N, C-alpha and C positions, 0 to 999 in steps of 0.2 A: 634742533643740537641743543637748544638751552634748558630740554624737558631729559635728555640723555644724559646731560651733565650735571644735571639735581639727582638724578637715581644713584649717581656714581659717589656723588655725597652724601645718598642717605646709605649708600654700602658700607659705611664708616665701619670699622672691624669695633671701633669700641660700643658703637651705639648694635651692633648686631647681637653682640655679646650680651649688652642689658637686656633686649629683648628674647632672646631665648633662654638668661635668666628667668625671665617673667614665662615666657610661655614656651616651656619645654615642647611639646607635641608640635609647633612651627619648623624642628629642626629642621625637615624634611624638605622645609621647602623656600628656604634662606637661604642665602649666599651665593645664589645663581638668576640672574637676569640676562636673559635674551629679547634682544631690539631689533627693530625690522627700518629700513628709512624707506618711505615712499616717494620718489622723484620723481619731477616731472618728467614731458618730454623733454629732447632736445628742441624740436621745433617749438615749443612753448616761450623759451628763455629769446630764439630770436624775435618770434614775433613784439614782443612786452619792450623788448629792448627797443625796436623800432617807431612801438607804440607809445612809448616814454618821451621819444626823439621828439616826435610831430607832437606831442602834448606839449614842451615845453614849448618848442618856434611857435603852438598856438597861443601861447599865454601870455607868448613875449610881445607878439602879434595884437593878441585882445587889449593887453594895456598900454599899448603905444595908441591906439586909438580909440578907449575907451571905450570897446563892444561891452553892453552890460553883459556880464556873470563870466566874464572873462572864457566864452564859448562862442567860434564860431561855425561849430557844427551845428545840426539840428538833431535833438534827442533821439530821433530813431535812426541816426548816421551811424548806431553800432558798429564794435570793432568783429567784423562777419569772422574771421580765420580763428579769434578766443571765444567767441560763442561756439564756434563748430567744436575745438578742444572740449572745452567744457561739456558739450552733448556726449562725445565719446567718451569720457570720466565718468557720466553721470547713467554712462548705461542704453544712453539712446542712441537709434541708426540716424546717421547724419544725411543731410542730403548727395553726400558725395559717396557716400559707403553704397547707398540706394540705389546710385549711376551707377558703379563700380560692380556689384552684381547684378544690375542690367547686363552692363557690357559683357561678362562671363559667360551673360545666356545668349546673348547673338553670337558671341565668338563660336557657342555648341554649336550650334542651330543653322549657322551661316562661317563656317571654317572659311570658303572661297573667298568672300565678301576682308577676313579680317589677313588672310594672306598676299592679298592686293594692296593693305596697306601699306605698303613700305614702299612702292614705286609711286607713288600720290606724287605729286609734286608738291612746293609748298602756294600754299595762298589758294589751296583749290579753289572754286566759288560753283555756287550754286543758286535757288531761290525756289520757293513755295506759296502757297497759299496760306495767309492766316487762320488761326480759329475762330476768330472772330472777324468780323466786317470794320472796318474801319483803320484795321490796323497797320501801320507801315514803320518797317522795325529791319531793323540788320543787324544781324547775330556775329561776332567775331572770336574765333579761338585762338588765343597766341601763349606762347612760352616764353618765360618773364626768367634769361639767365640769372643763376647764381653763381655763388663763388664755389670750386668745384676744390675739395682737399686733397682727389682725389690725379689733378692735372695739376704742375706744378709748372708754374713757367719758371725756365732753366736759368735769366739773368737776376729775376727781379726774386726769386725764391720764393714767392706768393700766387697761392690759387687763382686757375683763369675760371673767366666766368663763363660756364658752359649752358645749354641746353638742359642738359641730364643732371644737372643738379638744380634745377630751374623746379618751376611752379606750371599749372595752367591755369589760367584765366579765363575765363568766358565772360563777352558782356553782348549786352540785348541792348543801341541806342535807337533811338528814332534817329528823324531823318536831321534835325538841327546838330544833334552828338549829343543829347542827355540822355542819362540812360533809365531806360524805360522800369529793371528792375533786378536790384542783386540778388535775388531767391535762384537757386539752380536749379530747382524742382519746375518753377516758371519757364524757366528759360530753356529746360529740356521737354517742356510742354510745346513751347512754341516751334520747337526746330524738328521734334522725333520724327522721324519717315517711316515707312514702310517700304520691301521693292517694285513696288507699282503706285510709289504719290507721285505724281506729275512736276516735272521740273517747269518752273514757269518764274523767269528773268521778265522784271519790267522797269525797271529801274536807270535813270540817266547814267551811264558807264562816269563820267566827269564828275557826278553830286557822289557817288561811290567812292572816287578815288579821293575824296573832300574827306566822305566821310570816314576814311580808312586812316588818312593824316593826324585827323582829331583823334580818334581812338589810342592809336600808338604816342599821341602827343600825353593824352592823360594817362593811360599805364605809365612811361616815362617820371609824368612828375608822381602818382603816385605809387609805384616800387622801385626805381632802382634811382630818381635821385634821391631819396633819404638814405639811401644806404652808400651815395657818394658812389656810384658805380662806375667806371675809368670811361673815358672816350672810347665810342665805336661798340659799345655795346645798346643796343637796343631788344625792344619786343618782338618775337621772331613768327608773323603772323602764318599758322597752320592752316586754317580755312575759316572762310566764311561766306552768310546764307540773308540775302535778304530775306524779307516777310511782307508780305500783303497782301 
């Protein structure tokens, strides 16, 4: 916007008259300016607001406890959603886009399976063998509700929080509840299955339930609490899978 303002000032009629007097050959190219505004996607504004809010809180905590560098996160803990948007605008195919294309191909090859998806219950559970020996992990697929501008509460006049307006989050946790990797591509490699992939479930049910509770708390703290989600809004578990 500053640059457009400078262009407007440059188009002062007196200045233009002096330029044309000195260079009459420019008459056909003067006095008309066309400009374009390139605006970031709406999602980026939401992400940056969330990032700035968390960053400010982190700074306060760091100063209060005297943490060196005023930073609680490790350098490798980058803000993945912002990185993914950057990749999109740099013309690179993101992990999400690759998985979407893979899903579209599966839908073409196995339409009968896609037709069954709406009838699946929430928290559908399965298990499979890991790609490498010694791996013991659990995959979770959650939906994180968000304010839905198309669904308004008649009493408050505010948007209701719905799954439709929300985001999908994948997690791959070890049995202590620690994330193994934030990489969508790596998680997809671990859970990808063929129609004839054996279903193998060995983990203790009580341990699985505790791990699920840890995953829900992590998502609430990371996604819903910073946005001050109302009471009663929780991550919605769609499906999960043990990998061993």
